[in-house]
C-alpha positions as CSV (number, residue, x, y, z in Angstrom):
1,X,8.1,72.3,-118.4
2,X,11.4,74.1,-119.4
3,X,14.1,74.8,-116.6
4,X,16.6,77.4,-116.6
5,X,18.9,75.2,-118.4
6,X,16.8,75.1,-121.0
7,X,16.5,78.8,-121.2
8,X,13.6,79.4,-118.7
9,X,13.6,81.4,-115.5
10,X,11.9,81.3,-112.4
11,X,11.2,85.2,-112.9
12,X,9.7,84.6,-116.1
13,X,7.1,82.1,-114.6
14,X,3.2,83.2,-114.4
15,X,2.6,81.8,-111.0
16,X,-1.4,82.2,-112.0
17,X,-0.9,79.2,-114.3
18,X,1.7,77.0,-112.3
19,X,0.4,73.8,-111.7
20,X,1.1,71.6,-108.6
21,X,3.1,69.3,-111.1
22,X,5.0,72.0,-112.3
23,X,5.8,73.4,-108.8
24,X,6.8,69.9,-107.7
25,X,9.4,69.6,-110.4
26,X,10.5,73.2,-110.3
27,X,11.3,72.5,-106.5
28,X,12.7,69.0,-106.0
29,X,13.4,67.8,-109.5
30,X,17.2,67.6,-110.8
31,X,18.8,69.6,-108.0
32,X,22.5,69.9,-108.6
33,X,24.8,72.0,-107.4
34,X,26.8,74.1,-109.9
35,X,28.9,75.4,-107.3
36,X,28.5,79.0,-108.5
37,X,27.6,82.0,-106.0
38,X,24.2,83.5,-106.4
39,X,22.3,86.3,-104.8
40,X,20.5,84.3,-101.9
41,X,20.0,81.2,-100.7
42,X,16.3,80.0,-100.9
43,X,15.3,77.4,-97.8
44,X,12.0,75.8,-98.9
45,X,9.9,75.3,-95.9
46,X,8.2,72.1,-94.6
47,X,8.2,70.6,-91.2
48,X,11.5,69.2,-91.7
49,X,13.1,71.9,-93.0
50,X,15.2,73.1,-89.5
51,X,16.6,69.6,-89.6
52,X,17.7,69.0,-93.1
53,X,17.4,72.0,-95.4
54,X,18.4,74.5,-93.0
55,X,22.1,73.1,-91.8
56,X,22.9,72.9,-95.7
57,X,21.8,76.5,-96.2
58,X,23.8,77.7,-93.2
59,X,26.8,75.8,-94.5
60,X,26.3,77.4,-98.1
61,X,26.3,80.8,-96.4
62,X,29.7,80.1,-94.5
63,X,31.4,79.1,-97.7
64,X,30.4,82.7,-99.1
65,X,28.1,81.3,-101.7
66,X,25.6,84.2,-101.0
67,X,25.8,87.7,-100.4
68,X,26.0,89.2,-96.6
69,X,22.9,91.0,-96.9
70,X,20.5,88.3,-96.4
71,X,16.9,88.3,-94.5
72,X,16.2,85.0,-92.8
73,X,12.6,84.3,-92.1
74,X,11.9,80.9,-90.5
75,X,8.4,79.9,-90.1
76,X,8.1,76.4,-88.4
77,X,4.4,76.4,-88.9
78,X,3.8,76.4,-85.4
79,X,0.8,79.1,-84.2
80,X,2.2,82.0,-82.5
């Protein structure tokens, strides 16, 4: 599967034909910070996201790496 580095973008992926292996590679393989700003900060959910992923996202936000108009939705997986 190609990535943005290879000229393929998430917005161009047909989600109906995306395999579990492709999703895993897309979300977790070769993750590198290019030090560029973005439109938003995406935090993939998991049972440990609040402990491990959210603090990093908050720090990136504080550094001004994403715009100020950002909606944050947290789903802890608990039934409400």
